[in-house]
DSSP file (Angstrom, degrees, kcal/mol; ACC not computed):
  #  RESIDUE AA STRUCTURE BP1 BP2  ACC     N-H-->O    O-->H-N    N-H-->O    O-->H-N    TCO  KAPPA ALPHA  PHI   PSI    X-CA   Y-CA   Z-CA
    1    1 A X              0   0    0      0, 0.0     2,-0.4     0, 0.0     0, 0.0   0.000 360.0 360.0 360.0 135.8   -0.8  -24.3  -24.2
    2    2 A X        -     0   0    0      2,-0.0     2,-0.5     0, 0.0     0, 0.0  -0.741 360.0-154.2 -89.8 132.2    2.3  -23.5  -22.2
    3    3 A X        -     0   0    0     -2,-0.4     2,-0.4     2,-0.0     0, 0.0  -0.919   1.1-151.7-111.7 130.0    1.8  -21.6  -18.9
    4    4 A X        -     0   0    0     -2,-0.5     2,-0.3     0, 0.0    -2,-0.0  -0.819  14.0-164.5 -98.7 137.4    4.5  -19.4  -17.4
    5    5 A X        -     0   0    0     -2,-0.4     2,-0.3     3,-0.0     3,-0.0  -0.853  25.1-106.0-120.2 156.3    4.6  -18.9  -13.7
    6    6 A X        -     0   0    0     -2,-0.3     2,-0.1     1,-0.1    36,-0.0  -0.630  44.5-106.4 -79.6 136.6    6.3  -16.4  -11.4
    7    7 A X        -     0   0    0     -2,-0.3    -1,-0.1     1,-0.1    35,-0.0  -0.371  36.0-114.3 -64.1 135.7    9.2  -17.9   -9.5
    8    8 A X        -     0   0    0     -2,-0.1     2,-0.3     1,-0.1    -1,-0.1  -0.335  27.0-128.7 -67.7 154.5    8.5  -18.5   -5.8
    9    9 A X        -     0   0    0      1,-0.1    78,-0.2    78,-0.1     3,-0.1  -0.822   2.4-146.4-105.5 147.3   10.6  -16.4   -3.3
   10   10 A X  S    S+     0   0    0     -2,-0.3    77,-2.7     1,-0.3    78,-0.4   0.945  84.0   3.5 -74.3 -49.6   12.4  -17.9   -0.4
   11   11 A X  S    S+     0   0    0     74,-0.2    50,-3.2    75,-0.2     2,-0.3  -0.994  97.5  63.7-138.8 142.6   11.9  -15.0    2.0
   12   12 A X  E    S-AB  60  84A   0     72,-2.3    72,-3.0    -2,-0.3     2,-0.4  -0.995  73.6 -52.3 148.3-151.1   10.0  -11.8    1.7
   13   13 A X  E     -AB  59  83A   0     46,-2.4    46,-3.3    -2,-0.3     2,-0.5  -0.980  26.5-161.2-133.2 138.5    6.5  -10.4    1.2
   14   14 A X  E     -AB  58  82A   0     68,-2.7    68,-2.8    -2,-0.4     2,-0.7  -0.988   8.6-160.0-117.2 122.8    3.7  -11.1   -1.2
   15   15 A X  E     -AB  57  81A   0     42,-3.4    42,-2.3    -2,-0.5     3,-0.3  -0.911  22.6-179.3-102.9 112.3    1.0   -8.4   -1.5
   16   16 A X  E     + B   0  80A   0     64,-2.6    64,-2.5    -2,-0.7    40,-0.2  -0.662  50.8  33.3-112.9 163.6   -2.0  -10.1   -3.0
   17   17 A X  E    S+     0   0A   0     62,-0.2     2,-0.3    -2,-0.2    61,-0.2   0.830  71.2 168.0  60.6  36.7   -5.5   -8.9   -4.0
   18   18 A X  E     -A   55   0A   0     37,-2.1    37,-2.3    -3,-0.3    -1,-0.2  -0.614  49.7 -94.3 -75.2 138.9   -4.3   -5.4   -4.9
   19   19 A X    >   -     0   0    0     -2,-0.3     3,-2.1    35,-0.2     4,-0.2  -0.312  57.4 -90.6 -52.2 130.5   -7.0   -3.4   -6.8
   20   20 A X  T 3  S+     0   0    0     33,-0.4    -1,-0.1     1,-0.3    25,-0.1  -0.158 112.7  20.2 -51.3 133.7   -6.3   -4.0  -10.6
   21   21 A X  T 3  S+     0   0    0     -3,-0.1    -1,-0.3    33,-0.0     4,-0.2   0.386 102.1  92.1  89.8  -2.8   -4.0   -1.3  -12.0
   22   22 A X    <>  +     0   0    0     -3,-2.1     4,-2.1     1,-0.1     3,-0.2   0.419  50.3  96.1-104.9   1.5   -2.6   -0.3   -8.6
   23   23 A X  H  > S+     0   0    0      1,-0.2     4,-2.4     2,-0.2     5,-0.2   0.897  86.0  50.7 -59.0 -41.3    0.5   -2.5   -8.3
   24   24 A X  H  > S+     0   0    0      1,-0.2     4,-2.2     2,-0.2    -1,-0.2   0.849 108.2  52.7 -67.9 -32.7    2.8    0.2   -9.7
   25   25 A X  H  > S+     0   0    0      2,-0.2     4,-2.8    -4,-0.2     5,-0.2   0.901 108.7  50.7 -65.5 -40.5    1.4    2.6   -7.1
   26   26 A X  H  X S+     0   0    0     -4,-2.1     4,-1.6     2,-0.2    -2,-0.2   0.935 110.8  48.4 -61.4 -46.5    2.1    0.1   -4.4
   27   27 A X  H  X>S+     0   0    0     -4,-2.4     5,-1.7     1,-0.2     4,-0.5   0.905 113.2  49.0 -59.5 -42.0    5.7   -0.3   -5.6
   28   28 A X  H ><5S+     0   0    0     -4,-2.2     3,-1.2     1,-0.2    -2,-0.2   0.937 110.3  47.7 -66.2 -47.9    6.1    3.5   -5.8
   29   29 A X  H 3<5S+     0   0    0     -4,-2.8    -1,-0.2     1,-0.3    -2,-0.2   0.776 111.2  52.3 -69.2 -23.3    4.8    4.3   -2.3
   30   30 A X  H 3<5S-     0   0    0     -4,-1.6    -1,-0.3    -5,-0.2    -2,-0.2   0.579 102.1-135.3 -84.6  -9.0    7.0    1.5   -0.8
   31   31 A X  T XX5 +     0   0    0     -3,-1.2     4,-2.3    -4,-0.5     3,-0.6   0.871  43.8 162.9  60.4  36.8   10.1    3.0   -2.5
   32   32 A X  H 3>< +     0   0    0     -5,-1.7     4,-2.6     1,-0.2    -4,-0.1   0.867  63.7  55.1 -61.4 -41.3   11.1   -0.5   -3.5
   33   33 A X  H 34 S+     0   0    0     -6,-0.3    -1,-0.2     1,-0.2     6,-0.1   0.849 114.8  40.6 -65.2 -31.8   13.6    0.4   -6.2
   34   34 A X  H <4 S+     0   0    0     -3,-0.6     3,-0.4     1,-0.1    -1,-0.2   0.879 122.3  39.1 -80.0 -39.1   15.6    2.6   -3.8
   35   35 A X  H  < S+     0   0    0     -4,-2.3    -2,-0.2     1,-0.2    -3,-0.2   0.723 124.6  35.0 -86.1 -22.8   15.4    0.2   -0.8
   36   36 A X    ><  +     0   0    0     -4,-2.6     3,-0.9    -5,-0.3    -1,-0.2  -0.445  64.0 152.6-129.0  58.1   15.7   -3.1   -2.5
   37   37 A X  T 3  S+     0   0    0     -3,-0.4    -1,-0.1     1,-0.2    -2,-0.1   0.777  80.4  36.8 -65.1 -24.5   18.2   -2.6   -5.4
   38   38 A X  T 3  S+     0   0    0     -3,-0.1    -1,-0.2     2,-0.1     2,-0.2   0.448  97.5  97.1-106.4  -0.9   19.4   -6.2   -5.5
   39   39 A X  S <  S-     0   0    0     -3,-0.9     2,-0.5    21,-0.1    -3,-0.1  -0.566  78.5-109.8 -90.8 153.1   16.2   -8.0   -4.6
   40   40 A X        -     0   0    0     -2,-0.2    20,-2.1     2,-0.0     2,-0.5  -0.685  32.9-168.8 -79.9 128.0   13.9   -9.7   -7.1
   41   41 A X  E     -C   59   0A   0     -2,-0.5     2,-0.5    18,-0.2    18,-0.2  -0.984   0.9-165.7-118.9 124.3   10.6   -7.8   -7.4
   42   42 A X  E     -C   58   0A   0     16,-2.4    16,-2.9    -2,-0.5     2,-0.5  -0.943   3.4-171.8-113.3 131.8    7.7   -9.5   -9.3
   43   43 A X  E     -C   57   0A   0     -2,-0.5     2,-0.5    14,-0.2    14,-0.2  -0.985   2.9-176.4-123.9 123.7    4.7   -7.5  -10.4
   44   44 A X  E     -C   56   0A   0     12,-2.9    12,-2.8    -2,-0.5     2,-0.4  -0.983   9.8-166.3-119.3 126.8    1.6   -9.2  -11.9
   45   45 A X  E     +     0   0A   0     -2,-0.5    10,-0.2    10,-0.2   -25,-0.1  -0.900  63.3   5.6-118.6 143.8   -1.2   -7.0  -13.1
   46   46 A X  E    S+     0   0A   0     -2,-0.4     2,-0.3     1,-0.2     9,-0.2   0.852  78.3 172.2  57.2  40.1   -4.8   -7.9  -14.1
   47   47 A X  E     -C   54   0A   0      7,-2.8     7,-1.7    -3,-0.3     2,-0.6  -0.607  34.0-123.0 -76.8 136.1   -4.4  -11.5  -13.0
   48   48 A X  E     +C   53   0A   0     -2,-0.3     5,-0.2     5,-0.2     2,-0.2  -0.734  42.2 167.3 -85.3 121.3   -7.6  -13.5  -13.0
   49   49 A X  E >   -C   52   0A   0      3,-2.7     3,-1.4    -2,-0.6    -1,-0.0  -0.524  53.5 -81.8-119.1-172.4   -8.4  -14.9   -9.6
   50   50 A X  T 3  S+     0   0    0      1,-0.3     3,-0.1    -2,-0.2    -2,-0.0   0.829 129.8  41.2 -62.9 -32.8  -11.4  -16.5   -7.9
   51   51 A X  T 3  S-     0   0    0      1,-0.4    -1,-0.3     0, 0.0     2,-0.2   0.089 125.3 -89.8-104.5  22.8  -12.9  -13.1   -7.1
   52   52 A X  E <  S- C   0  49A   0     -3,-1.4    -3,-2.7     2,-0.0    -1,-0.4  -0.690  77.5  -9.2 106.4-161.2  -12.1  -11.4  -10.4
   53   53 A X  E     + C   0  48A   0     -2,-0.2   -33,-0.4    -5,-0.2     2,-0.3  -0.412  64.8 160.6 -78.0 151.0   -9.0   -9.5  -11.6
   54   54 A X  E     - C   0  47A   0     -7,-1.7    -7,-2.8   -35,-0.1     2,-0.3  -0.968  32.7-122.3-158.0 165.8   -6.3   -8.4   -9.2
   55   55 A X  E     -A   18   0A   0    -37,-2.3   -37,-2.1    -2,-0.3     2,-0.4  -0.842  22.3-160.4-111.6 155.6   -2.7   -7.2   -9.1
   56   56 A X  E     - C   0  44A   0    -12,-2.8   -12,-2.9    -2,-0.3     2,-0.4  -0.998   5.6-166.1-136.9 139.0    0.1   -9.0   -7.1
   57   57 A X  E     -AC  15  43A   0    -42,-2.3   -42,-3.4    -2,-0.4     2,-0.5  -0.996   4.1-167.1-126.5 127.7    3.5   -7.7   -5.9
   58   58 A X  E     -AC  14  42A   0    -16,-2.9   -16,-2.4    -2,-0.4     2,-0.5  -0.962   3.6-170.2-114.7 127.7    6.2  -10.1   -4.6
   59   59 A X  E >   -AC  13  41A   0    -46,-3.3   -46,-2.4    -2,-0.5     3,-0.7  -0.961  13.9-142.7-122.8 115.3    9.2   -8.5   -2.8
   60   60 A X  E 3  S+A   12   0A   0    -20,-2.1   -48,-0.3    -2,-0.5   -21,-0.1  -0.514  77.5   4.6 -77.3 142.3   12.2  -10.7   -2.1
   61   61 A X  T 3  S+     0   0    0    -50,-3.2     2,-0.3    -2,-0.2   -49,-0.2   0.788 105.9 101.6  59.9  35.1   14.1  -10.3    1.2
   62   62 A X    <   -     0   0    0     -3,-0.7     2,-0.4   -51,-0.1    -3,-0.2  -0.958  47.7-166.6-151.7 132.4   11.8   -7.7    2.8
   63   63 A X        -     0   0    0     -2,-0.3     2,-0.2   -51,-0.1   -50,-0.1  -0.934  31.2-118.5-112.2 142.0    9.0   -7.7    5.3
   64   64 A X        -     0   0    0     -2,-0.4     2,-0.2   -52,-0.1   -52,-0.0  -0.480  18.0-132.9 -82.6 146.3    6.8   -4.6    5.6
   65   65 A X    >>  -     0   0    0     -2,-0.2     4,-1.9     1,-0.1     3,-0.6  -0.546  33.5-100.0 -89.8 165.3    6.6   -2.4    8.7
   66   66 A X  H 3> S+     0   0    0      1,-0.2     4,-2.1     2,-0.2     5,-0.1   0.827 121.7  54.4 -56.6 -35.6    3.1   -1.3   10.1
   67   67 A X  H 3> S+     0   0    0      1,-0.2     4,-1.7     2,-0.2    -1,-0.2   0.880 108.1  49.8 -67.0 -36.4    3.3    2.1    8.5
   68   68 A X  H <> S+     0   0    0     -3,-0.6     4,-2.1     2,-0.2    -2,-0.2   0.885 108.7  52.4 -67.4 -38.3    3.9    0.6    5.1
   69   69 A X  H  X S+     0   0    0     -4,-1.9     4,-2.1     1,-0.2    -2,-0.2   0.896 107.6  52.3 -63.9 -39.9    1.0   -1.7    5.5
   70   70 A X  H  X S+     0   0    0     -4,-2.1     4,-1.2     2,-0.2    -1,-0.2   0.881 107.4  52.4 -62.8 -37.8   -1.2    1.3    6.4
   71   71 A X  H  X S+     0   0    0     -4,-1.7     4,-1.0     1,-0.2     3,-0.5   0.920 108.7  49.9 -62.6 -43.3    0.0    3.0    3.1
   72   72 A X  H >X S+     0   0    0     -4,-2.1     4,-3.8     1,-0.2     3,-0.7   0.888 104.1  59.2 -62.8 -38.9   -1.0   -0.1    1.2
   73   73 A X  H 3< S+     0   0    0     -4,-2.1    -1,-0.2     1,-0.2    -2,-0.2   0.831 102.5  54.0 -59.6 -32.1   -4.5   -0.1    2.8
   74   74 A X  H 3< S+     0   0    0     -4,-1.2    -1,-0.2    -3,-0.5     3,-0.2   0.799 119.1  33.0 -72.5 -28.2   -5.1    3.4    1.4
   75   75 A X  H << S+     0   0    0     -4,-1.0     2,-0.3    -3,-0.7    -2,-0.2   0.825 136.8  19.8 -93.1 -39.3   -4.3    2.2   -2.1
   76   76 A X    ><  +     0   0    0     -4,-3.8     3,-2.0    -5,-0.2    -1,-0.2  -0.708  64.1 178.6-136.5  80.6   -5.6   -1.3   -2.0
   77   77 A X  T 3  S+     0   0    0     -2,-0.3    20,-0.2     1,-0.3    -4,-0.1   0.592  82.9  50.3 -65.7 -10.2   -8.1   -1.7    0.9
   78   78 A X  T 3  S+     0   0    0    -61,-0.2    -1,-0.3    18,-0.1    -5,-0.1   0.264  84.6 126.0-106.9  10.9   -8.8   -5.4    0.1
   79   79 A X    <   -     0   0    0     -3,-2.0    16,-2.3    -7,-0.2     2,-0.4  -0.254  47.6-147.2 -69.9 154.8   -5.1   -6.5   -0.1
   80   80 A X  E     -BD  16  94A   0    -64,-2.5   -64,-2.6    14,-0.2     2,-0.5  -0.953   6.3-143.7-119.2 146.0   -3.6   -9.3    1.8
   81   81 A X  E     -BD  15  93A   0     12,-3.5    12,-2.2    -2,-0.4     2,-0.5  -0.942  13.8-169.4-110.5 123.0   -0.1   -9.4    3.1
   82   82 A X  E     -BD  14  92A   0    -68,-2.8   -68,-2.7    -2,-0.5     2,-0.6  -0.962   9.7-153.1-114.7 119.5    1.7  -12.8    3.0
   83   83 A X  E     -BD  13  91A   0      8,-2.5     7,-2.9    -2,-0.5     8,-1.3  -0.824  15.3-155.5 -91.0 123.5    5.1  -13.1    4.8
   84   84 A X  E     +BD  12  89A   0    -72,-3.0   -72,-2.3    -2,-0.6     2,-0.4  -0.870  17.0 174.3-106.5 128.5    7.2  -15.8    3.2
   85   85 A X  E >  S- D   0  88A   0      3,-2.6     3,-1.5    -2,-0.5   -74,-0.2  -0.987  74.0 -10.2-134.0 125.0    9.9  -17.6    5.1
   86   86 A X  T 3  S-     0   0    0     -2,-0.4   -75,-0.2   -76,-0.4   -76,-0.1   0.913 128.4 -56.2  53.3  48.0   11.8  -20.5    3.6
   87   87 A X  T 3  S+     0   0    0    -77,-2.7     2,-0.3   -78,-0.2    -1,-0.3   0.482 118.9 104.1  67.2   6.6    9.3  -20.7    0.7
   88   88 A X  E <  S-D   85   0A   0     -3,-1.5    -3,-2.6   -78,-0.4     2,-0.8  -0.860  81.7-107.3-116.9 151.7    6.3  -21.1    3.1
   89   89 A X  E     +D   84   0A   0     -2,-0.3    -5,-0.2    -5,-0.2     3,-0.1  -0.688  38.8 174.2 -76.0 110.3    3.6  -18.6    4.1
   90   90 A X  E     +     0   0A   0     -7,-2.9     2,-0.3    -2,-0.8    -1,-0.2   0.822  67.4  11.3 -87.1 -35.4    4.6  -17.9    7.7
   91   91 A X  E     -D   83   0A   0     -8,-1.3    -8,-2.5     2,-0.0     2,-0.4  -0.992  61.9-175.3-142.7 147.4    2.0  -15.1    8.3
   92   92 A X  E     +D   82   0A   0     -2,-0.3     2,-0.3   -10,-0.2   -10,-0.2  -0.971  15.5 153.9-144.6 128.4   -1.0  -13.9    6.4
   93   93 A X  E     -D   81   0A   0    -12,-2.2   -12,-3.5    -2,-0.4     2,-0.2  -0.996  37.3-116.1-152.6 155.3   -3.3  -11.0    7.2
   94   94 A X  E     -D   80   0A   0     -2,-0.3   -14,-0.2   -14,-0.2     2,-0.1  -0.611  32.7-118.5 -85.7 147.1   -5.6   -8.5    5.5
   95   95 A X        -     0   0    0    -16,-2.3     2,-0.4    -2,-0.2   -25,-0.1  -0.488  29.5-161.1 -75.7 157.4   -4.8   -4.8    5.5
   96   96 A X        -     0   0    0     -2,-0.1     2,-0.5   -27,-0.1   -23,-0.2  -0.995  21.1-120.1-142.5 139.7   -7.3   -2.6    7.2
   97   97 A X        -     0   0    0     -2,-0.4     4,-0.1   -20,-0.2   -27,-0.1  -0.648  35.6-131.7 -76.5 122.2   -7.8    1.2    6.8
   98   98 A X        -     0   0    0     -2,-0.5     3,-0.1     1,-0.1    -1,-0.1  -0.257  15.2-117.1 -70.4 164.0   -7.3    2.7   10.3
   99   99 A X  S    S+     0   0    0      1,-0.2    27,-2.4    26,-0.1     2,-0.4   0.837 104.6  32.3 -68.3 -32.8   -9.8    5.2   11.7
  100  100 A X  E    S-E  125   0B   0     25,-0.2     2,-0.6    34,-0.0    25,-0.2  -0.979  72.4-150.5-125.7 140.0   -7.1    7.9   11.7
  101  101 A X  E     -E  124   0B   0     23,-2.5    23,-2.0    -2,-0.4     2,-0.5  -0.935  23.3-174.9-111.2 109.8   -4.3    8.2    9.2
  102  102 A X  E     -E  123   0B   0     -2,-0.6    21,-0.2    21,-0.2    -2,-0.0  -0.918  59.9 -11.8-116.5 126.4   -1.3    9.8   10.9
  103  103 A X  S    S+     0   0    0     19,-2.3    -1,-0.2    -2,-0.5    20,-0.1   0.664 111.7  87.3  69.7  18.7    2.0   10.8    9.3
  104  104 A X  S    S+     0   0    0      1,-0.2    47,-3.7    18,-0.1     2,-0.4   0.707  79.8  49.5-116.4 -35.1    1.3    9.0    6.0
  105  105 A X  B    S-H  150   0C   0     45,-0.3     2,-0.4    -4,-0.2    -1,-0.2  -0.892  71.6-135.9-116.0 139.6   -0.7   11.4    3.8
  106  106 A X        -     0   0    0     43,-3.0     2,-0.2    -2,-0.4     9,-0.1  -0.751  28.0-114.3 -91.7 137.3    0.2   15.1    3.0
  107  107 A X        -     0   0    0     -2,-0.4     5,-0.1     1,-0.1    35,-0.1  -0.531  14.9-144.7 -70.7 133.7   -2.7   17.6    3.1
  108  108 A X  S    S+     0   0    0     -2,-0.2     2,-0.8    33,-0.1    -1,-0.1   0.610  76.7  95.6 -75.1  -9.8   -3.4   19.1   -0.3
  109  109 A X    >   -     0   0    0      1,-0.2     3,-1.8    32,-0.1     6,-0.2  -0.724  63.0-159.4 -83.8 110.5   -4.2   22.5    1.2
  110  110 A X  T 3  S+     0   0    0     -2,-0.8    -1,-0.2     1,-0.3    -3,-0.0   0.744  91.7  53.8 -62.8 -21.5   -1.0   24.6    1.1
  111  111 A X  T 3  S+     0   0    0     -3,-0.1    -1,-0.3     3,-0.0     5,-0.1   0.452  81.0 119.0 -91.9  -0.7   -2.4   26.8    3.8
  112  112 A X  S X  S-     0   0    0     -3,-1.8     3,-2.0     1,-0.1     4,-0.2  -0.352  73.8-123.8 -65.0 144.2   -3.0   24.0    6.3
  113  113 A X  G >  S+     0   0    0      1,-0.3     3,-1.2     2,-0.2     5,-0.5   0.775 110.9  65.0 -60.4 -26.2   -1.1   24.1    9.5
  114  114 A X  G 3  S+     0   0    0      1,-0.2    -1,-0.3    -5,-0.1     8,-0.1   0.660 100.2  52.4 -72.0 -14.0    0.3   20.7    8.8
  115  115 A X  G <  S+     0   0    0     -3,-2.0    -1,-0.2    -6,-0.2    -2,-0.2   0.302  98.4  79.7-102.8   7.3    2.1   22.2    5.7
  116  116 A X  S <  S-     0   0    0     -3,-1.2    -5,-0.0    -4,-0.2    -4,-0.0  -0.303 103.1 -87.3 -98.7-170.3    3.8   25.0    7.6
  117  117 A X  S    S+     0   0    0     -2,-0.1     2,-0.1     2,-0.1    -3,-0.1   0.326  84.2 125.8 -84.1  10.1    6.9   24.8    9.8
  118  118 A X  S    S-     0   0    0     -5,-0.5     2,-2.1     1,-0.1    -2,-0.1  -0.439  71.8-118.1 -67.0 141.3    4.9   23.9   12.8
  119  119 A X  S    S+     0   0    0     -2,-0.1     2,-0.3     2,-0.0    -1,-0.1  -0.381  71.4 120.7 -82.5  64.8    6.2   20.6   14.4
  120  120 A X        -     0   0    0     -2,-2.1     2,-0.3    -7,-0.2     3,-0.0  -0.942  59.0-124.8-126.7 150.7    3.0   18.6   13.9
  121  121 A X        -     0   0    0     -2,-0.3     2,-0.0     1,-0.1    -7,-0.0  -0.627  36.3-101.1 -87.1 149.2    2.3   15.4   12.1
  122  122 A X        -     0   0    0     -2,-0.3   -19,-2.3    -8,-0.1     2,-0.3  -0.384  41.9-170.3 -65.9 149.7   -0.4   15.2    9.4
  123  123 A X  E     -E  102   0B   0    -21,-0.2    14,-3.0   -20,-0.1    15,-0.5  -0.980   7.7-175.5-148.5 130.7   -3.6   13.6   10.6
  124  124 A X  E     -EF 101 136B   0    -23,-2.0   -23,-2.5    -2,-0.3     2,-0.4  -0.961  17.7-139.8-128.7 145.6   -6.7   12.6    8.7
  125  125 A X  E     -EF 100 135B   0     10,-2.9    10,-2.3    -2,-0.4     2,-0.7  -0.873  24.1-123.9-101.8 134.4  -10.0   11.2    9.7
  126  126 A X  E     + F   0 134B   0    -27,-2.4     8,-0.2    -2,-0.4     3,-0.1  -0.701  30.2 176.7 -80.6 115.1  -11.5    8.4    7.7
  127  127 A X  E     +     0   0B   0      6,-2.6     2,-0.3    -2,-0.7     7,-0.2   0.823  69.5   3.8 -84.7 -35.9  -15.0    9.6    6.6
  128  128 A X  E   > - F   0 133B   0      5,-1.7     5,-2.7     1,-0.1    -1,-0.3  -0.993  49.4-160.8-152.5 143.1  -15.8    6.5    4.5
  129  129 A X  E   5S+ F   0 132B   0     -2,-0.3     3,-0.4     1,-0.2     2,-0.3   0.740  81.0  63.7 -96.7 -28.1  -14.1    3.2    3.7
  130  130 A X  T   5S+     0   0    0      1,-0.6    -1,-0.2     2,-0.1     2,-0.1  -0.799 122.3  16.0-141.7  96.8  -16.0    2.3    0.5
  131  131 A X  T   5S-     0   0    0     -2,-0.3    -1,-0.6    -3,-0.2     2,-0.3   0.540 112.9-120.7 -76.4 156.0  -15.3    4.4   -1.4
  132  132 A X  E   5 +F  129   0B   0     -3,-0.4     2,-0.4    -2,-0.1    -3,-0.2  -0.486  40.2 170.7 -69.6 123.4  -12.3    5.6    0.7
  133  133 A X  E   < +F  128   0B   0     -5,-2.7    -6,-2.6    -2,-0.3    -5,-1.7  -0.995   6.1 179.6-135.8 128.8  -12.6    9.2    1.8
  134  134 A X  E     -F  126   0B   0      9,-0.4     9,-2.1    -2,-0.4     2,-0.4  -0.953   8.2-160.9-127.8 149.5  -10.4   11.0    4.2
  135  135 A X  E     -FG 125 142B   0    -10,-2.3   -10,-2.9    -2,-0.3     7,-0.2  -0.972  30.9-100.0-130.2 148.1  -10.4   14.6    5.5
  136  136 A X  E  >  -F  124   0B   0      5,-2.6     4,-1.2    -2,-0.4   -12,-0.3  -0.390  21.2-143.7 -64.8 133.5   -7.7   16.6    7.2
  137  137 A X  T  4 S+     0   0    0    -14,-3.0    -1,-0.1     2,-0.1   -13,-0.1   0.828  97.5  40.9 -65.0 -33.8   -8.1   16.8   11.0
  138  138 A X  T  4 S+     0   0    0    -15,-0.5    -1,-0.1     1,-0.1   -14,-0.1   0.929 133.0  14.1 -86.7 -50.1   -6.8   20.4   11.0
  139  139 A X  T  4 S-     0   0    0      2,-0.1    -2,-0.1   -30,-0.0     3,-0.1   0.508  90.4-129.7-108.4  -6.0   -8.3   22.2    8.0
  140  140 A X     <  +     0   0    0     -4,-1.2     2,-0.3     1,-0.2    -3,-0.1   0.633  51.2 154.8  66.2  17.3  -11.1   19.6    7.1
  141  141 A X        -     0   0    0     -6,-0.1    -5,-2.6   -32,-0.0     2,-0.3  -0.599  40.8-131.3 -74.2 133.1  -10.0   19.5    3.4
  142  142 A X  B     -G  135   0B   0     -2,-0.3     2,-0.5    -7,-0.2    -7,-0.2  -0.675  17.2-124.8 -85.4 140.4  -11.0   16.2    1.8
  143  143 A X        -     0   0    0     -9,-2.1    -9,-0.4    -2,-0.3     3,-0.3  -0.750  21.8-171.0 -88.4 124.1   -8.2   14.5   -0.2
  144  144 A X  S    S+     0   0    0     -2,-0.5     2,-0.8     1,-0.3    -1,-0.2   0.963  80.8  27.9 -78.0 -56.5   -9.3   13.8   -3.8
  145  145 A X    >>  -     0   0    0      1,-0.2     3,-0.7     2,-0.0     4,-0.6  -0.812  69.0-179.7-111.5  90.5   -6.4   11.6   -5.0
  146  146 A X  H >> S+     0   0    0     -2,-0.8     3,-1.5    -3,-0.3     4,-0.6   0.882  76.8  59.0 -60.2 -42.5   -5.0    9.9   -1.9
  147  147 A X  H >4 S+     0   0    0      1,-0.3     3,-0.6     2,-0.2    -1,-0.2   0.822 103.0  53.1 -60.8 -30.9   -2.3    7.9   -3.7
  148  148 A X  H <4 S+     0   0    0     -3,-0.7    -1,-0.3     1,-0.2    -2,-0.2   0.638 109.2  50.1 -78.6 -12.4   -0.7   11.1   -5.0
  149  149 A X  H << S+     0   0    0     -3,-1.5   -43,-3.0    -4,-0.6     2,-0.2   0.417  78.8 118.5-104.4  -0.6   -0.5   12.6   -1.5
  150  150 A X  B <<   H  105   0C   0     -3,-0.6   -45,-0.3    -4,-0.6   -46,-0.1  -0.505 360.0 360.0 -70.8 132.1    1.1    9.6    0.3
  151  151 A X              0   0    0    -47,-3.7    -1,-0.1    -2,-0.2   -46,-0.1   0.430 360.0 360.0 -89.5 360.0    4.4   10.5    1.8
């Protein structure tokens, strides 16, 4: 049987151990198609690994900033971020869900003060990590579908 492999990248980021089925959400929240129009983006979904199925996203010529890593943690709390430089893993770390999520998620409550013209950033408190549950600091509304509220 012939096996096809994804081409390695010289420089960039590999997001590994994404919850199966969430790779496209990761690509969307990172705005990859707008920010990296000329870079190679590889998406592998439902790949069988040592710990079961997973998704993988490889982004050529881009390293993620801390706010982007926090966004990924909300979608894929078990993901690992691998920074690739000259075809080698230069850095590797796991994402972690912060205790507070600031300026990343929009409150679903249209009457929340964070959705008015007040000059405040959105802020959520993490109630539970597994399963992930967050509530608005201002109106205490819990977010049902976190991925759809990521800004």
